[in-house]
C-alpha angles and dihedrals in degrees: 000000000000122000128215110266130212116207108216115206093220100038112037100036114185111223118209122190095193141152124286089245093061091042090056089046093053091046091052092049091051098042106031135058126251106267086347095289120061116068109237094234096051100061114123125205090253092052090049093049092046093051093046090049091053092047092046088054090052091048092048092049092047092047089051089054090047090052091049093047091046090054090047091049091050091050092049091048090053090050090049090051090053091048090049089054091050091048091051092047092051090046089057090053091048090051091051092050091048091051090051091048091050091048093048091047090055091048091050090049090050091048090051089055090051091049090051090049091049090052090051091049091047091050089051091051091048089053090049090048090049091052090046092051090049089052091046090051092051093045090043088069088064114091122232089247090055092047090051090048091053093047117091090219142354089262090056089051092052093048092052091050093048092047092055092049093046092049091052092050094048092052091048093048092049092049091049091051092050092050090049092048091050091050091051092048092050090050091050089048092053091049092049092048089052090050091047092050090050092052091046090053091049090048091050090051092050092048089052091048091048091050090052091054091045088055090051090049091049090052092050092045088055090049089052090052090049090048091050090050092050090046090051090050092053091045087053088051090052093049092046091050091048090051090049089051088053089049090050091049092049090049092049092047091051089048089055092048091045090056089065116085090218092051089226134114127252114218110229116212140043130151093039097307094167093234086134129038130216109274096218141011109251144093128292106253094175131010133213125281132012098001123173089254094048094064092205114215093019109111088203091059121112091261097038093260094310127122123268099264099206148011124285109214116186132194127128131328111262095024112142119262117214132209109258091217145351114294143099132278104263097184145335134210142190134227096247091078106009095098095227105334091096112197107353142175129199121203121199114213127208095252093054100264119131125203126204125208111189139181094035121166093214142345132249096190138044135228112282094023118133113234135191129223108276095017115140108252102168147330133271118259145147103248121146121011098351134137094202145344111309144119121250105212119193131175115210123199092173108034123187118180123201126203104176136131109299096006137065114169147077128307108258095233127067099070135124131201104284090214090072087068099038 
């Protein structure tokens, strides 16, 4: 059986080794006024509810804007992806046109070389023809009778005459071929230059089209940046409102504590009072206390011989975890330095109780955020020292938090059986 406990401010002091940020937060709550006006000890339940309602409305409005901006950002991102595809497609065409231009340029250069060579060959043939004509002129001064007289025989005369005629014809034929070849080469060159100009024009058109799409993409990228900035502003509004809700909760809690002459907190519950609710729908895989698995008294046991200080409730990985009661998120931790708790959240309740939710896969709330009973605060997982997906649920009446090198989490002791409050 567990008895109701009264936490005396001067006797059972709760020690928190916490971050500077939370220390500053607590100092501000104790020394400042809520929103600079309302004294922290004078807040009524109605004032608290009114302020939270106003802040909830701000959060809802900001979240609606975030949802709208997120959809807009997603739409813009899809449009940018389409534009990127179009840019890449046009770039491929530009590359093809450039390859054709480069190839045609090489062909034109090669044709130019052939034309130059043809001109050299034609010049050579002209020189040969000139020499031949000079020879013919000189020999043309010789009469037929003299040519016959010089010839050894008639056959020799005929051969000399035929040679001279054949030589003239060969030179002429070669020159004609060179001229024809040059004309063909020049025609090919003109055709290739036309083709090159055509490809250059097509490339210019594609470059212009690509630049137009790039301009569209730049505009949409700027819109995405603006949307992200607006989204960040609304997210900041949500976080600020959540912090103000935490401030309001802390003020209300202190008002409740200040109403007591002892300055302490009375723990409501015991014998299944229903002050807290079950954090998740599932089955009890391990109870509180000296369970068979705990191996109480055995230093080699999973808890070093200590009791199991909470309830293990198992269902399915990813199932939502709910706040067991109204309160605010006092702290959160992660498996890299939690020494077995995995990802955990601790909620402080108005009467001084604190509830721990360990082994979570991810969180749905942040430190300092006010939460309501039944609100989703995270999702079931198997982080830390866990043999399967479940939630470790502890109720602390004397909570000590450590934030030291290698460990950030609660002291193991200081708990009671959660079922006395369920």
